[in-house]
Legacy VTK file of the C-alpha trace (Angstrom):
# vtk DataFile Version 3.0
C-alpha trace
ASCII
DATASET POLYDATA
POINTS 408 float
100.540 -148.897 71.139
102.263 -151.251 68.696
99.979 -153.342 66.520
100.998 -156.821 65.418
99.580 -159.471 63.100
99.951 -163.247 63.088
100.006 -165.216 59.843
98.678 -168.664 60.698
96.879 -170.184 63.666
98.176 -173.736 63.697
100.191 -175.367 66.466
102.764 -172.597 66.814
100.513 -169.768 65.684
97.907 -170.527 68.328
100.668 -170.557 70.930
101.888 -167.148 69.759
98.337 -165.788 69.953
97.834 -167.190 73.450
101.008 -165.564 74.753
100.477 -162.186 73.068
96.792 -161.986 74.037
96.515 -163.824 77.357
99.825 -162.536 78.723
99.548 -159.099 77.171
100.525 -157.205 80.314
103.683 -159.230 80.855
104.709 -159.053 77.174
104.037 -155.326 76.989
106.160 -154.705 80.081
109.034 -156.565 78.418
108.562 -154.559 75.217
108.257 -151.232 77.090
105.148 -150.531 75.008
101.643 -151.934 74.589
101.631 -154.819 72.113
98.217 -155.437 70.571
97.333 -158.252 68.150
95.182 -156.621 65.476
94.868 -159.450 62.956
95.270 -163.214 62.741
95.328 -164.534 59.170
93.642 -167.951 58.964
91.286 -169.658 56.503
89.774 -172.002 59.079
86.951 -171.007 61.396
87.826 -170.117 64.988
84.629 -168.271 65.892
84.474 -170.088 69.239
87.598 -168.375 70.569
87.442 -165.337 72.826
89.552 -163.392 70.340
87.525 -164.464 67.276
87.110 -160.840 66.124
90.828 -160.689 65.272
90.652 -163.321 62.523
90.733 -162.416 58.854
91.097 -164.332 55.603
92.386 -161.302 53.728
96.164 -160.814 53.713
95.797 -157.514 51.841
94.133 -156.032 54.898
97.275 -156.764 56.922
99.939 -155.682 54.438
98.106 -152.421 53.651
97.422 -151.447 57.263
100.104 -148.910 58.175
99.334 -149.313 61.866
100.642 -152.901 61.829
104.358 -152.674 62.561
105.280 -156.300 63.351
104.119 -159.487 61.626
104.680 -163.011 62.976
104.747 -165.593 60.169
103.998 -169.066 61.533
102.391 -170.663 58.480
105.343 -172.832 57.480
106.481 -173.819 53.997
107.556 -171.545 51.158
104.236 -170.719 49.538
102.567 -168.389 50.252
104.820 -167.574 53.214
107.692 -166.259 51.076
105.478 -163.848 49.158
103.695 -162.684 52.309
106.911 -162.089 54.255
108.594 -160.311 51.359
105.627 -157.994 50.875
105.450 -157.196 54.595
109.136 -156.255 54.653
108.752 -154.114 51.532
105.792 -152.422 53.221
108.027 -151.387 56.127
106.887 -154.010 58.632
109.302 -156.059 60.728
108.763 -159.807 60.449
109.485 -162.647 62.855
109.160 -166.295 61.874
109.632 -169.880 62.987
109.728 -171.053 59.361
113.028 -172.912 58.903
112.251 -173.829 55.291
111.744 -170.178 54.419
114.909 -168.949 56.149
117.068 -171.764 54.753
115.917 -171.068 51.194
115.425 -167.278 51.173
117.187 -165.930 54.267
119.859 -163.818 52.562
117.325 -162.189 50.231
114.835 -161.394 52.994
117.539 -160.034 55.295
118.705 -157.754 52.480
115.150 -156.488 51.876
114.738 -155.852 55.610
117.976 -153.848 55.687
116.976 -151.708 52.705
113.640 -150.914 54.361
115.138 -150.298 57.828
113.095 -153.053 59.459
113.987 -156.337 61.108
113.680 -159.954 60.003
114.197 -162.240 63.006
113.896 -166.026 63.209
115.227 -167.346 66.514
112.505 -170.014 66.594
113.528 -171.470 63.215
116.415 -173.584 64.524
116.064 -174.675 68.122
112.432 -173.954 68.891
112.638 -172.609 72.420
116.426 -173.046 72.633
118.145 -169.661 72.294
120.935 -170.156 69.759
120.926 -167.554 66.956
120.984 -164.471 69.168
123.754 -165.888 71.422
125.804 -166.738 68.324
125.350 -163.277 66.842
125.810 -161.315 70.070
127.303 -163.257 72.987
129.865 -165.045 70.794
130.535 -162.064 68.542
134.159 -161.802 69.675
134.820 -165.347 68.475
135.844 -166.649 65.097
133.411 -169.577 64.959
135.007 -172.514 63.183
132.506 -175.339 63.721
128.858 -175.944 64.572
127.728 -179.476 65.439
124.356 -180.575 66.656
121.443 -182.897 67.181
118.841 -180.693 65.529
115.788 -182.913 65.217
113.880 -184.239 68.234
111.870 -186.819 66.273
114.900 -188.693 64.974
116.642 -188.447 68.329
113.587 -189.957 70.032
113.447 -192.822 67.515
117.154 -193.597 67.840
116.898 -193.428 71.623
114.077 -195.994 71.572
116.181 -198.240 69.355
119.134 -197.917 71.744
117.361 -198.153 75.107
114.370 -200.382 74.331
115.708 -202.365 71.354
112.758 -201.256 69.214
113.191 -201.614 65.494
112.953 -198.457 63.413
109.357 -198.948 62.244
108.052 -199.623 65.762
109.896 -196.626 67.185
108.536 -194.403 64.411
104.978 -195.587 65.083
105.394 -194.788 68.783
106.752 -191.336 67.924
103.639 -190.677 65.835
101.378 -191.952 68.624
102.963 -189.581 71.134
102.833 -186.636 68.763
106.605 -186.429 68.288
106.387 -187.281 64.579
104.172 -185.826 61.871
101.696 -187.948 59.921
104.205 -187.669 57.071
107.559 -187.857 58.879
109.714 -187.685 55.743
111.254 -184.287 56.509
112.393 -185.553 59.907
113.550 -189.116 59.266
115.271 -188.325 55.968
117.215 -185.440 57.488
115.631 -182.512 55.595
114.564 -180.702 58.775
118.061 -180.929 60.270
119.511 -179.857 56.920
117.502 -176.627 56.893
118.576 -175.862 60.448
122.296 -176.412 59.818
121.980 -174.178 56.735
120.724 -171.344 58.959
123.382 -171.942 61.608
126.182 -172.137 59.045
124.983 -169.005 57.258
125.033 -167.052 60.501
128.301 -168.546 61.741
130.311 -168.087 58.554
128.649 -165.098 56.897
127.445 -166.546 53.582
124.167 -168.226 52.765
124.254 -172.015 52.695
121.441 -173.555 50.659
119.852 -176.946 51.450
120.819 -178.439 48.080
124.482 -177.786 48.920
124.380 -179.963 52.040
124.884 -183.716 51.727
121.939 -185.153 53.651
121.162 -188.672 54.839
118.434 -189.694 57.262
118.053 -192.553 59.750
115.660 -194.867 57.914
118.482 -197.308 57.100
119.760 -197.576 60.682
119.085 -201.069 62.070
119.203 -202.686 65.483
122.376 -204.466 64.344
124.023 -201.074 63.833
122.825 -199.927 67.248
124.189 -203.071 68.920
127.563 -202.841 67.212
127.807 -199.141 68.043
127.338 -199.952 71.733
130.082 -202.556 71.548
132.324 -199.865 70.119
131.370 -197.629 73.089
129.264 -195.362 70.893
125.680 -194.265 70.302
124.154 -193.545 66.905
122.870 -189.983 66.507
121.691 -187.926 63.541
124.370 -185.240 63.501
124.357 -182.013 61.508
127.760 -180.397 61.122
129.234 -177.357 59.414
132.843 -176.268 59.687
135.162 -173.694 58.219
137.958 -174.934 55.966
141.435 -173.367 55.533
140.635 -172.414 51.918
137.783 -170.123 53.003
135.056 -172.565 52.013
133.020 -174.710 54.389
131.901 -178.312 54.636
128.393 -179.179 55.777
126.463 -182.423 56.063
123.687 -184.229 57.910
123.989 -187.963 58.529
123.779 -190.656 61.220
127.087 -190.982 63.030
128.588 -193.229 65.657
129.246 -190.803 68.498
131.722 -191.856 71.185
130.305 -192.015 74.707
133.154 -189.654 75.607
131.322 -186.995 73.570
128.540 -185.172 75.433
126.254 -185.403 72.377
126.006 -189.173 72.821
123.989 -188.584 76.011
121.379 -186.267 74.470
118.268 -188.435 74.611
114.566 -188.335 73.842
113.178 -185.327 71.964
115.970 -183.054 73.184
118.273 -181.110 70.870
121.816 -179.958 71.499
124.012 -177.588 69.518
127.754 -177.227 70.103
129.378 -174.052 68.791
133.182 -173.956 68.711
134.790 -170.508 68.881
138.478 -169.664 68.862
138.180 -167.838 72.200
135.514 -169.826 74.078
136.165 -173.330 72.802
133.024 -175.469 72.775
129.757 -173.965 74.043
126.629 -176.156 74.130
122.968 -175.123 73.913
120.522 -177.795 75.074
116.769 -178.173 75.384
113.568 -179.253 73.677
113.909 -178.147 70.093
110.239 -178.051 69.157
106.746 -178.012 70.611
103.935 -175.485 70.651
104.840 -173.273 73.586
108.674 -173.445 73.442
108.603 -172.386 69.772
105.887 -169.787 70.375
107.981 -168.406 73.214
110.885 -167.786 70.826
108.573 -166.139 68.258
107.186 -163.782 70.898
110.703 -162.999 72.150
111.595 -161.873 68.620
108.384 -159.842 68.506
109.410 -158.071 71.717
112.872 -157.468 70.245
111.314 -155.905 67.144
109.137 -153.697 69.336
112.240 -152.413 71.097
113.939 -151.735 67.763
111.112 -150.211 65.723
113.326 -147.341 64.587
116.686 -149.107 64.624
117.789 -152.254 62.811
119.418 -155.157 64.585
122.570 -156.001 62.653
121.787 -159.610 61.988
122.508 -160.779 58.462
124.743 -162.618 56.008
125.730 -162.399 52.358
124.342 -164.348 49.424
125.972 -167.735 48.974
128.122 -169.074 46.156
127.803 -172.166 44.003
131.078 -173.779 45.134
131.090 -172.387 48.688
130.208 -175.741 50.296
132.574 -178.615 49.613
133.879 -181.826 51.158
136.436 -181.185 53.883
138.877 -183.627 52.223
140.126 -184.864 55.594
140.966 -188.356 56.759
138.228 -189.761 59.020
137.187 -192.868 60.885
134.236 -194.806 59.495
131.978 -197.546 60.808
131.629 -200.370 58.288
129.387 -203.464 58.346
130.076 -206.112 55.708
128.055 -209.302 55.205
128.639 -212.456 53.136
127.259 -215.980 52.872
130.905 -217.093 52.443
132.327 -216.033 55.785
135.751 -217.680 55.292
136.220 -215.773 52.041
135.076 -212.593 53.767
137.674 -213.060 56.496
140.415 -213.531 53.924
139.401 -210.508 51.869
139.015 -208.351 54.984
142.499 -209.327 56.166
143.981 -208.322 52.824
142.114 -205.009 52.527
142.528 -203.949 56.163
145.568 -205.881 57.457
146.238 -203.557 60.394
142.657 -203.127 61.595
142.188 -204.218 65.212
138.914 -202.465 66.046
136.501 -205.040 64.675
133.873 -207.593 65.649
133.694 -210.834 63.670
130.339 -212.617 63.792
130.598 -215.961 62.023
127.009 -216.961 62.915
125.612 -213.906 61.101
128.284 -213.963 58.419
129.364 -210.404 59.048
132.207 -208.206 60.222
131.684 -204.812 61.841
134.691 -202.556 62.192
135.878 -199.003 62.757
138.529 -197.897 60.296
141.701 -196.067 61.115
141.721 -192.511 59.791
141.323 -192.815 56.046
140.228 -190.780 53.039
136.697 -191.641 51.920
137.812 -192.436 48.368
140.528 -194.703 49.721
137.963 -196.556 51.840
135.668 -197.015 48.835
138.540 -198.476 46.815
139.356 -200.960 49.569
135.727 -201.994 49.978
135.429 -202.642 46.243
137.993 -205.446 46.605
135.742 -207.380 48.993
133.574 -210.219 47.725
130.498 -209.783 49.912
126.719 -209.575 49.815
126.298 -206.108 51.342
128.315 -203.189 52.668
127.132 -200.396 54.941
129.230 -197.430 55.979
128.533 -194.685 58.480
130.480 -191.634 59.613
131.785 -191.317 63.154
132.209 -188.430 65.570
135.270 -189.121 67.657
LINES 1 409
408 0 1 2 3 4 5 6 7 8 9 10 11 12 13 14 15 16 17 18 19 20 21 22 23 24 25 26 27 28 29 30 31 32 33 34 35 36 37 38 39 40 41 42 43 44 45 46 47 48 49 50 51 52 53 54 55 56 57 58 59 60 61 62 63 64 65 66 67 68 69 70 71 72 73 74 75 76 77 78 79 80 81 82 83 84 85 86 87 88 89 90 91 92 93 94 95 96 97 98 99 100 101 102 103 104 105 106 107 108 109 110 111 112 113 114 115 116 117 118 119 120 121 122 123 124 125 126 127 128 129 130 131 132 133 134 135 136 137 138 139 140 141 142 143 144 145 146 147 148 149 150 151 152 153 154 155 156 157 158 159 160 161 162 163 164 165 166 167 168 169 170 171 172 173 174 175 176 177 178 179 180 181 182 183 184 185 186 187 188 189 190 191 192 193 194 195 196 197 198 199 200 201 202 203 204 205 206 207 208 209 210 211 212 213 214 215 216 217 218 219 220 221 222 223 224 225 226 227 228 229 230 231 232 233 234 235 236 237 238 239 240 241 242 243 244 245 246 247 248 249 250 251 252 253 254 255 256 257 258 259 260 261 262 263 264 265 266 267 268 269 270 271 272 273 274 275 276 277 278 279 280 281 282 283 284 285 286 287 288 289 290 291 292 293 294 295 296 297 298 299 300 301 302 303 304 305 306 307 308 309 310 311 312 313 314 315 316 317 318 319 320 321 322 323 324 325 326 327 328 329 330 331 332 333 334 335 336 337 338 339 340 341 342 343 344 345 346 347 348 349 350 351 352 353 354 355 356 357 358 359 360 361 362 363 364 365 366 367 368 369 370 371 372 373 374 375 376 377 378 379 380 381 382 383 384 385 386 387 388 389 390 391 392 393 394 395 396 397 398 399 400 401 402 403 404 405 406 407
C-alpha cells in the first residue's frame, strides 16, 4: 500500500481525486501497487462527497505522516504552495504538481532538494496539461541536442485569436465569449498578457538547455493590442497571428527566449493550430522538428498528467528519476542578435507624406499594402536587425507605428 495526499481540491485537484479514488483499481494496476488517497488538504467544506472523510485543513498532519509517500500539489500560485512542497520534499516525500508558476520560479531549487533527499519532483502537467511533453523531451529525445523549442502554449489566447481570424470578432468580444465558455478566467490577465505562456517556456527551456530560465528573463508581450486590422493584413500576407513562445540555443552558449504575438506563415504547421489547442515543436539535431499537439488545459486532461506522475513516483519510490537542471545565471538569457522579418503598420493623416517617407526609409520593400482610405501602410520587412528597423521607423512622420515579430 502506498499512501498519497492531495493539496487542493479545486478544478484540477478534484479531477485528481476522482481518478485516484474512483479508478483506484486501474491506477493501482498501472503502479504495480495499491495507491490510496489518505488526505486531501482543503479549507472549503466538501462534506457531501463520498470521500469526505479524507479532507483535512491541517497541512502538518500530512507532512508529519511518515506513511504518506507521494503528495500531489494542485493548489496553484507560489504561496503557500512553495513552502508546502519544499517541506514535503525535505520530509522524504515525492511531490507531483501542475503548478507552472511554482516550477518556473523555484524549479531548480526544488529539484535539488528532491535529489538530496532521494525523492522525486515531477511536473508533467505544468506545461501542456494533458499533452505529454516533458517526459518525451527528457527521455525519448535524450539522444538529441535540442536547439529550439517553439510553441502555442496558451489555449485561451489561441481561442481568442482564432475567433478574431475566423469570425472577425474584435478582441473584447472574443475575450467575453472565452469567459462565457469557461476558456478564460474571471481575471484573464495571466493569459492575455502572456504570463502563462512565459512560465511554460521557462520550464521547457530549462529542461531543454539544462539551466533554469526565470520568468523575469523572458521578454513577454500579450495579445491585448492585436486588432482586426492586424488580423486582416496578416491574412493578406498569407499568415495567421498566433501567440508564440520560443526559446533557442545560441552559438555563444547562452539562449534567447521570448513570448509575443507573431505573424506565422500558413506554410508553418503552427498557423493551423486553432481553438483551445496547444502545440509544441521541439527541434533536435537528430530528429529535426517533432510536434506535440492537444488540449493544453482542462480539468481531466491536466488531472490525468498529475496522476501519471503519481504512478511514476510509485514505481520509483526507492530510485530517483534523473530529471533536473542547474540554477540559472543572470546573463544567461539574451537577445539572439539575428536579422529578422517584422510586420509593421504605420498610420498618418498625411498619406502623401507617409508614402514619401516610406519610400525613402524602405526603398526596396515590395511586400506591402498601401491603404490610402485608411491612411496606412502595412508591410513585411526584409531581414533586418531590430535596432536598424527602429532607426528607420524614427525617420517617418506618422501618427502611429505598430511592429510585430514574424515566424517564417
